[in-house]
Residue, then its C-alpha position, 0 to 999 in steps of 0.5 A: m420549590g417555591h424558595h429555589y424559583v425565587v433565589f433563581l428569579s433573584t440571581f437572575v435580575i441581579l444579572a440583569n441589573v448588573h448588565v445593565s449598569c455596566s453595559s458601558t464598561v462591557s463595551s469598552i473591553l469586548p465587541t459590541s454584539f457581545a455586550d449585547g448578549q450576542v455569541n462573538f469570536t474573541s481571544s481563544r484562537f489558534l495562530r497558524t505557524d504554516k504559511s502555506v496555510s494562508e491560502e484557508s483565510e477562514e482558518r487562519f484565526p480559528e476561535i472558540p465562541t464565546s457568550i456571557f449570557e449563554k454560559t449564565k443561562g447554563f449554569l442556571l437553568p436545567l437542560s431539557d428535551i423542551s428546551i431543545t426542541r423551543w431552540l430548534d422552534n427558534k432556530k438558536s444558533i449552533d455557536k450559542v448552543f455550543v456555549r450553552l452546553h458548556l462545550d467551550a471549555a471542554g478543550k481537546n477533549l470535547f468528544e468525551h464530553p456528555n453534552f458533545i453528542t447532544w450538540t452534533k445532534y442539534a447542529n445536523d437537526l437545525n440544519a435540516k431546517t436552514r439548508e446552510s452547510a453540507y457538513p454542519v458538525a465539522e464545518k463548525l468544529r473547524q471553524y472553532y479549532g481549525s483543521y490542524d487541531l480538529a484534526q487532532m482531536i480526531k485521532v484522539g477520538k478514534m482511539n476511544p471506543a466510546t468517541a471512535s464513531i462520532a470521530n470517523d464521521i467527523e473526519i469524513q466530513q472533514f475530508k469532504h470539506w478538503s476535497m472540495h476545497g483544494g484537495p490533497d495539497h491543501a489538507f497537506c498544508a492544514l496539517h501543518l506537514s508542509f514543512a516537515r520535508e523528509k521527517f514527514l512520517e514522525k509527525p503525529l498527523a501524517s497517517t490522517w494525511l495518508n488516510y486522507m489520500t486513500f479517501f480522496n482517490e476513492n471518491t474523486r470525480r477528477k483526476k487520481e493524485t499521487f502522493l508524490q504530487t504533493l511530497a515534491r512540492y517539499n522534498d527533492d529527490a533525496g528527500i522523497s527517498a528519505i521518505v520511502a526509507a522511513a516508511k519501510k521501517t513500520p509495518s503501518t507504512v511499508d505499502f505507502g513506502r513502496k507505492l511512494r518509491i514506484e511514483q519515483a520510479e515514474r517520474w525518473f522514467t519521465e525524466g529520461e532515466t535507464p531502465f537500469y537505474i530505475f530497477h537497481r534502485l528499486s530493488s532495494d526496496i523489494i521485500g522477500d526473494n519473490v522478486l518477479a511477484s514483488p509490486e516494484f517489478k510489476a510496476f517496473a515491467k509496465l514502466l519498461d513497455r512504455y520505454n520500449m514503445e517510446n524508444p524503438d532503437k533503444k529496447t530493453t529486455l527483462v532479462s537484461v535489467l534482471k543480469y544487470v541486478y542480479g547476476r548472470e544466473g539471476p533470471s533463471k532462478l528469480i522465474l524459478k521462484a515465481l513459478l513455484s509460488k504458484n502465484p496466478s497474478t506471478e505466473n504470467i510474468a515468469k513466463q513472459v520473463e523466461m521466454e525473453l531469457f529463452k530467446i537469448w539462450l538459442t542465440k548461446y546455448n544448445p540443450d547440453q550447454a543450458f543444463r551445465l548453465l543451470k548447474l543441474h549436472r552437480s548433483p546427479d542423485k537429486v536431478l529429477d526432484n530439482p525444480l530447475l529440471s522443468t525449466w530447462v525441459r521447456y528451453m530444450n523444446m524451445y530449442n528442438t522447435n527452432n532447431p529442428s536438424k539439431k533436435t535432443a533428447v532428455i535421455d541424450t543429455f542426461r548421458t553425455q553429463f552424467g554417463d551410462e553407469t552413474l545414469s543407471k544407478l541414479l534411475v535405479e534409485a530414483k525409481t523408489v522415490p515417488s515423486s520421481k519414479t514416472m520419470a525415472t521409469h520414462l527414461q530408463t525405458s529410453l536409455l533401454t532404447k538408446w543402448a539397443t540401437e547402438k547394439k550394446t551386449t547384454a553382458s555389458v548392459a548387465k554390468l550397468l543394470g546390476n543384480s537387484e531384481d530390477g535390473q533383472l527385469l530391466l536386462k530381460a526387456y533390454a534382450g527383447k529390445l536388442a531382438d527386434v533392432 
């Protein structure tokens, strides 16, 4: 032990003598403070190529601290809790400790360095005494590496389970710094994304900015910002559309692409584009066939409400827009999809569109015509199970309310469209199917009543009902109805 101590002491004396004898030489190649053993920023810098970052003067020349004396002591003196406590008592700078712990040579694997956690704890503990910074760790790392390289290190660190927690913590600190110094556009430039244009999503740190946008809008006390506010500064309309198209190709960015397109649609609206143009553009982004349930359609419906309020002389209905994009039968099919999905968030808007559709039909179609418009007449044997039948029944009820002198019933239209013979057979068959039994029974009763009112002979009715057991029972019931007429 004594021998080791003598060796250490001798080495330290030699280094001190070298320092004294060579002070003029050191001073000639290094800053004065460096020659005096002080921490100084030297040539370890990462020059920015993104001119937009010039606003961040403190980030234009990030530098890793270097100190010959701290580095030497780091090799010669063992690290212990006692030494760390002494540093805190003496308020040893965070920069010096960074070098002392050999972190200045860690490069982009900094988070994996065994001394990194020790340094972050020291930085926080010292800051608790000095109160010099709100986020000492992130602020120092930003000074050392710059926002861009730090963000890259954070992204890599988050992928490693061993460093994910500390990387996430530092990222939150970086996000808070950006929010205090400019917000989304500032962060966009700091991440070197401003010159990416429509290839924005190809940049490795695009996801960092998207995550930051979520953080910013969830935590800001200012007005929330849209993706478009920043992206539109560097892209024209075609560029934004290209970003949307690229976003749709990757599951992790589909939601971002959808939101960006909706923001773009809102801008089209303010620029005076027609509802037909806007929804035509939006419709190409809708995923799946339940159009009315899509975020794009819901956003468009709100835009259309605004449009109609601001342009009372140009009022446009959702139905007319849907017809423009999907054809004459489009609205009814889309309403059906929405209603069958049994999605509460879709049901209301589906009913709104259905009501608009019915109002248009009232000026053009009676129930028989609407029945054929919905193509319900094409498959008599499946009509009672056709989902569109309920849509037609709702329209018939609305028609009857608005035209009391022209009231019609389901059985009337069925007889007109299928004829008594076909109708009789399909009702007999429908009663054997649980899903249609109740309705078929009700329609049979209505049919018998109609025949009795028309005083059809039992012979003609027997021919229509057939010789089955059910047919014989119906014939007996008909005879009773006929007798009561």
